[in-house]
C-alpha positions, 0 to 999 in steps of 0.5 A, a space after each residue: 519688612 525687608 526682603 531676604 534679597 535686600 538683607 546684608 550678610 556676613 562681616 562684609 555686609 554684602 547682599 545675598 546675591 553677592 556672597 561667594 560660596 565660601 562666604 555663604 557657607 561661613 555665614 550659614 555656619 555662623 548662624 547655626 552656631 557651628 564651629 567652622 571646619 578646619 579642613 573644608 576640602 582635603 589636600 591632594 596628599 590626604 585625598 590619596 591616603 583616603 583613596 588608599 584606605 578605600 583600596 582605590 587608585 588616585 584616579 578613582 571616580 566618585 561612583 567608584 568611591 561609593 562602591 568601594 565604601 559600601 563593599 568595605 563597610 559591608 565586609 568589616 561591619 562590627 555586627 559580623 564580629 559580635 562574638 569576638 571582642 577583639 575583632 569587634 573593636 578592630 571592625 569598629 575602628 576600621 569602619 570609623 576610618 572608612 567613614 572618615 575617608 568617605 566623608 572627606 572624599 565627598 567634600 573633595 568631589 563636591 567642591 
């Protein structure tokens, strides 16, 4: 039986300890059958737009991003607008946009 540390991974057939973070992520994605992300880390131009979506300046820190996301998510939550179909639809679109910005910024800050 082969030990995991001796096994070969990826197209380059490297050992687990020799894989870069990017190669490890690609191998994990391949084994799960997922499609690789087209944008693993957003560009600085997109980061500035995501921060603007969360009403933050370009120098914001991760805790500020989390606070802004939670504050805006609470403010625009679709459940608060159940009685008004147009407002409800708009709130859904806004919260989806906020969530996309938050997830992209999380990828940016984690790498």
